LUMVOSE-761942 format. One record per residue (C-alpha): chain; residue number from 0; x, y, z. Coordinates in nm, 3 decimals. Example, Ala and Ser with C-alpha at 12.3 -4.5 7.8 and 13.67 -1.06 7.14 Angstrom:
# LUMVOSE-761942
R mol seq      c1      c2      c3
R   A   0   1.230  -0.450   0.780
R   A   1   1.367  -0.106   0.714
//
This chain:
# LUMVOSE-761942
R mol seq      c1      c2      c3
R   A   0  -0.543   3.363  -6.371
R   A   1  -0.254   3.138  -6.528
R   A   2  -0.244   3.230  -6.906
R   A   3  -0.161   2.915  -7.001
R   A   4  -0.287   2.568  -6.811
R   A   5  -0.064   2.385  -6.668
R   A   6  -0.014   2.015  -6.745
R   A   7  -0.066   1.933  -6.402
R   A   8  -0.416   2.082  -6.397
R   A   9  -0.522   1.935  -6.693
R   A  10  -0.440   1.550  -6.588
R   A  11  -0.626   1.658  -6.273
R   A  12  -0.961   1.775  -6.451
R   A  13  -0.909   1.484  -6.659
R   A  14  -0.904   1.232  -6.384
R   A  15  -1.205   1.408  -6.209
R   A  16  -1.412   1.375  -6.532
R   A  17  -1.333   0.993  -6.558
R   A  18  -1.413   0.917  -6.238
R   A  19  -1.778   1.097  -6.228
R   A  20  -1.860   0.924  -6.558
R   A  21  -1.920   1.232  -6.745
R   A  22  -1.817   1.378  -7.100
R   A  23  -1.624   1.688  -7.153
R   A  24  -1.943   1.786  -7.348
R   A  25  -2.296   1.691  -7.377
R   A  26  -2.307   1.518  -7.737
R   A  27  -2.677   1.424  -7.711
R   A  28  -2.550   1.057  -7.719
R   A  29  -2.680   0.816  -7.465
R   A  30  -2.401   0.728  -7.211
R   A  31  -2.379   0.423  -7.029
R   A  32  -2.376   0.478  -6.653
R   A  33  -2.043   0.449  -6.505
R   A  34  -1.965   0.298  -6.151
R   A  35  -1.972   0.556  -5.879
R   A  36  -1.639   0.566  -5.703
R   A  37  -1.651   0.493  -5.320
R   A  38  -1.636   0.732  -5.082
R   A  39  -1.278   0.861  -4.987
R   A  40  -1.207   0.708  -4.612
R   A  41  -1.225   0.956  -4.362
R   A  42  -0.921   1.130  -4.281
R   A  43  -0.740   0.949  -4.008
R   A  44  -0.736   1.109  -3.659
R   A  45  -0.403   1.285  -3.581
R   A  46  -0.145   1.044  -3.388
R   A  47  -0.124   1.154  -3.001
R   A  48   0.209   1.321  -2.921
R   A  49   0.481   1.083  -2.799
R   A  50   0.459   1.113  -2.419
R   A  51   0.801   1.244  -2.327
R   A  52   0.963   1.085  -1.997
R   A  53   1.010   1.371  -1.737
R   A  54   1.368   1.390  -1.648
R   A  55   1.426   1.388  -1.298
R   A  56   1.756   1.465  -1.102
R   A  57   1.775   1.258  -0.811
R   A  58   2.082   1.422  -0.666
R   A  59   1.904   1.744  -0.624
R   A  60   1.612   1.532  -0.383
R   A  61   1.637   1.469  -0.041
R   A  62   1.609   1.126   0.086
R   A  63   1.240   1.185   0.171
R   A  64   1.163   1.364  -0.142
R   A  65   1.296   1.082  -0.367
R   A  66   1.130   0.814  -0.127
R   A  67   0.826   1.008  -0.244
R   A  68   0.872   1.035  -0.597
R   A  69   0.983   0.656  -0.619
R   A  70   0.676   0.551  -0.446
R   A  71   0.409   0.743  -0.554
R   A  72   0.503   0.902  -0.909
R   A  73   0.766   0.649  -1.061
R   A  74   0.530   0.377  -1.010
R   A  75   0.770   0.175  -0.843
R   A  76   0.483  -0.033  -0.628
R   A  77   0.155  -0.151  -0.729
R   A  78  -0.048   0.119  -0.538
R   A  79  -0.383  -0.022  -0.710
R   A  80  -0.368  -0.350  -0.522
R   A  81  -0.632  -0.418  -0.286
R   A  82  -0.587  -0.473   0.090
R   A  83  -0.779  -0.659   0.338
R   A  84  -0.901  -0.356   0.543
R   A  85  -1.080  -0.225   0.231
R   A  86  -0.828   0.011   0.116
R   A  87  -0.520   0.003  -0.132
R   A  88  -0.197  -0.027  -0.167
R   A  89  -0.140   0.341  -0.152
R   A  90  -0.312   0.420   0.168
R   A  91  -0.072   0.180   0.325
R   A  92   0.238   0.386   0.208
R   A  93   0.111   0.733   0.320
R   A  94   0.259   0.788   0.655
R   A  95   0.038   0.891   0.931
R   A  96   0.193   1.166   1.240
R   A  97   0.389   0.958   1.450
R   A  98   0.564   0.777   1.116
R   A  99   0.631   1.116   0.975
R   A 100   0.771   1.237   1.300
R   A 101   1.010   0.883   1.323
R   A 102   1.117   0.906   0.952
R   A 103   1.462   1.067   1.034
R   A 104   1.780   1.067   0.865
R   A 105   2.050   0.831   0.897
R   A 106   2.266   0.908   1.227
R   A 107   1.988   1.153   1.340
R   A 108   1.836   1.159   1.721
R   A 109   1.482   1.231   1.807
R   A 110   1.446   1.545   2.036
R   A 111   1.271   1.531   2.365
R   A 112   0.979   1.738   2.243
R   A 113   0.910   1.524   1.966
R   A 114   0.914   1.235   2.186
R   A 115   0.680   1.348   2.418
R   A 116   0.448   1.450   2.119
R   A 117   0.470   1.102   1.969
R   A 118   0.430   0.919   2.311
R   A 119   0.087   1.144   2.344
R   A 120  -0.026   1.067   2.006
R   A 121  -0.005   0.713   2.086
R   A 122  -0.150   0.759   2.440
R   A 123  -0.478   0.902   2.227
R   A 124  -0.476   0.586   2.038
R   A 125  -0.515   0.304   2.269
R   A 126  -0.851   0.190   2.350
R   A 127  -0.939  -0.059   2.678
R   A 128  -1.210  -0.331   2.668
R   A 129  -1.506  -0.290   2.866
R   A 130  -1.473  -0.437   3.223
R   A 131  -1.122  -0.358   3.213
R   A 132  -0.789  -0.537   3.099
R   A 133  -0.853  -0.953   3.151
R   A 134  -0.672  -1.235   3.033
R   A 135  -0.814  -1.455   2.746
R   A 136  -0.720  -1.798   2.642
R   A 137  -0.346  -1.877   2.636
R   A 138  -0.390  -2.144   2.379
R   A 139  -0.497  -1.922   2.153
R   A 140  -0.273  -1.648   2.269
R   A 141   0.000  -1.917   2.184
R   A 142  -0.101  -1.944   1.831
R   A 143  -0.155  -1.574   1.756
R   A 144   0.189  -1.522   1.859
R   A 145   0.348  -1.777   1.633
R   A 146   0.139  -1.668   1.326
R   A 147   0.234  -1.421   1.094
R   A 148  -0.081  -1.483   0.853
R   A 149  -0.342  -1.181   0.783
R   A 150  -0.221  -0.894   0.575
R   A 151  -0.011  -0.987   0.326
R   A 152  -0.118  -0.843  -0.012
R   A 153   0.048  -0.850  -0.410
R   A 154   0.046  -1.220  -0.567
R   A 155  -0.073  -1.440  -0.308
R   A 156  -0.286  -1.220  -0.060
R   A 157  -0.393  -1.351   0.293
R   A 158  -0.781  -1.455   0.281
R   A 159  -0.885  -1.351   0.614
R   A 160  -1.228  -1.574   0.521
R   A 161  -0.969  -1.906   0.542
R   A 162  -0.739  -1.773   0.842
R   A 163  -0.702  -1.568   1.137
R   A 164  -0.460  -1.298   1.125
R   A 165  -0.195  -1.360   1.390
R   A 166   0.036  -1.139   1.609
R   A 167   0.369  -1.272   1.450
R   A 168   0.546  -1.234   1.789
R   A 169   0.792  -1.493   1.741
R   A 170   0.951  -1.315   1.463
R   A 171   1.120  -1.059   1.704
R   A 172   1.077  -1.210   2.031
R   A 173   1.201  -1.523   2.237
R   A 174   0.869  -1.614   2.421
R   A 175   0.853  -2.003   2.544
R   A 176   1.122  -2.237   2.538
R   A 177   0.935  -2.497   2.329
R   A 178   0.961  -2.262   2.019
R   A 179   1.254  -2.070   1.874
R   A 180   1.169  -1.698   1.871
R   A 181   1.402  -1.380   1.713
R   A 182   1.621  -1.168   1.887
R   A 183   1.547  -0.843   1.775
R   A 184   1.333  -0.763   2.067
R   A 185   1.397  -0.870   2.403
R   A 186   1.321  -1.239   2.540
R   A 187   0.967  -1.261   2.746
R   A 188   1.035  -1.611   2.846
R   A 189   0.925  -1.632   3.210
R   A 190   0.741  -1.319   3.168
R   A 191   0.441  -1.322   3.387
R   A 192   0.656  -1.525   3.641
R   A 193   0.913  -1.255   3.682
R   A 194   0.691  -0.928   3.647
R   A 195   0.370  -1.070   3.832
R   A 196   0.014  -1.027   3.757
R   A 197  -0.073  -0.689   3.925
R   A 198  -0.335  -0.464   3.721
R   A 199  -0.045  -0.191   3.627
R   A 200   0.199  -0.450   3.478
R   A 201  -0.116  -0.584   3.280
R   A 202  -0.187  -0.218   3.171
R   A 203   0.171  -0.203   3.056
R   A 204   0.196  -0.495   2.843
R   A 205  -0.173  -0.432   2.692
R   A 206  -0.042  -0.088   2.586
R   A 207   0.273  -0.209   2.441
R   A 208   0.064  -0.440   2.246
R   A 209  -0.140  -0.193   2.126
R   A 210   0.076   0.082   2.075
R   A 211   0.402   0.084   2.185
R   A 212   0.523   0.443   2.102
R   A 213   0.312   0.539   2.454
R   A 214   0.649   0.404   2.621
R   A 215   0.928   0.373   2.351
R   A 216   0.892   0.629   2.087
R   A 217   1.018   0.584   1.740
R   A 218   1.050   0.189   1.820
R   A 219   1.053  -0.093   1.536
R   A 220   0.767  -0.271   1.717
R   A 221   0.457  -0.283   1.521
R   A 222   0.116  -0.114   1.647
R   A 223  -0.071  -0.428   1.646
R   A 224  -0.399  -0.284   1.827
R   A 225  -0.367   0.098   1.683
R   A 226  -0.318  -0.053   1.326
R   A 227  -0.617  -0.313   1.363
R   A 228  -0.432  -0.584   1.304
R   A 229  -0.512  -0.754   1.626
R   A 230  -0.829  -0.725   1.799
R   A 231  -0.903  -0.626   2.187
R   A 232  -1.000  -1.009   2.247
R   A 233  -0.685  -1.111   2.028
R   A 234  -0.456  -0.921   2.247
R   A 235  -0.592  -1.043   2.581
R   A 236  -0.538  -1.410   2.436
R   A 237  -0.174  -1.306   2.395
R   A 238  -0.148  -1.162   2.718
R   A 239  -0.310  -1.481   2.879
R   A 240   0.013  -1.648   2.697
R   A 241   0.256  -1.413   2.875
R   A 242   0.082  -1.427   3.224
R   A 243  -0.117  -1.716   3.256
R   A 244   0.097  -1.959   3.521
R   A 245  -0.024  -2.281   3.271
R   A 246   0.116  -2.136   2.959
R   A 247   0.447  -2.261   2.865
R   A 248   0.599  -1.939   2.888
R   A 249   0.571  -1.953   3.257
R   A 250   0.689  -2.314   3.284
//
């Protein structure tokens, strides 16, 4: 023990006695009760440690690794946004087997073995209507071919209760001369008149719309049927637009 009581200790004891409303000794005199000091506030919870941003060396990543990082880890996209098919933005950005096989680096060509595998995978996705491939309504097909409505999300999502998803064919193809189309894909003007309407030709056109990778591995054309963008009935309407002699495509 200390031989001498430090001044700081005396002061602390005095403060405690005053705060407790008690005299240093009991003198026998009545002492007016003192107000009890409020209980001390509970100690604040320790602050959460600061989040330190992970340092990433982009130069050490391959193009595929960098893309995966920017999309799924760096939150470069709103992965939680809902989609019309009942999933989220994340599900749309996850590549399937065909997409992975076709994601080649700049200047790289797909090899024959991979091409055959992709074409086989595409063939396995194609579902044909009961009763065979038949033409639908070319007027409906015309509207579907022009419309790009259907699966846009983000700030102004397409509402399928207010509009029917379309095929957006005119974005890439010139189809009929009454409307102006794109030139990314081949012109389809006069398609039915030029090619005829035999079963093999109908099947070819149906397959290309449903999943074009079955003939053209790693094509830029969307897989309208395999991805669920167009139904079998809608594909039949677009086929009618391409083949029906009364369609403006064949005038």
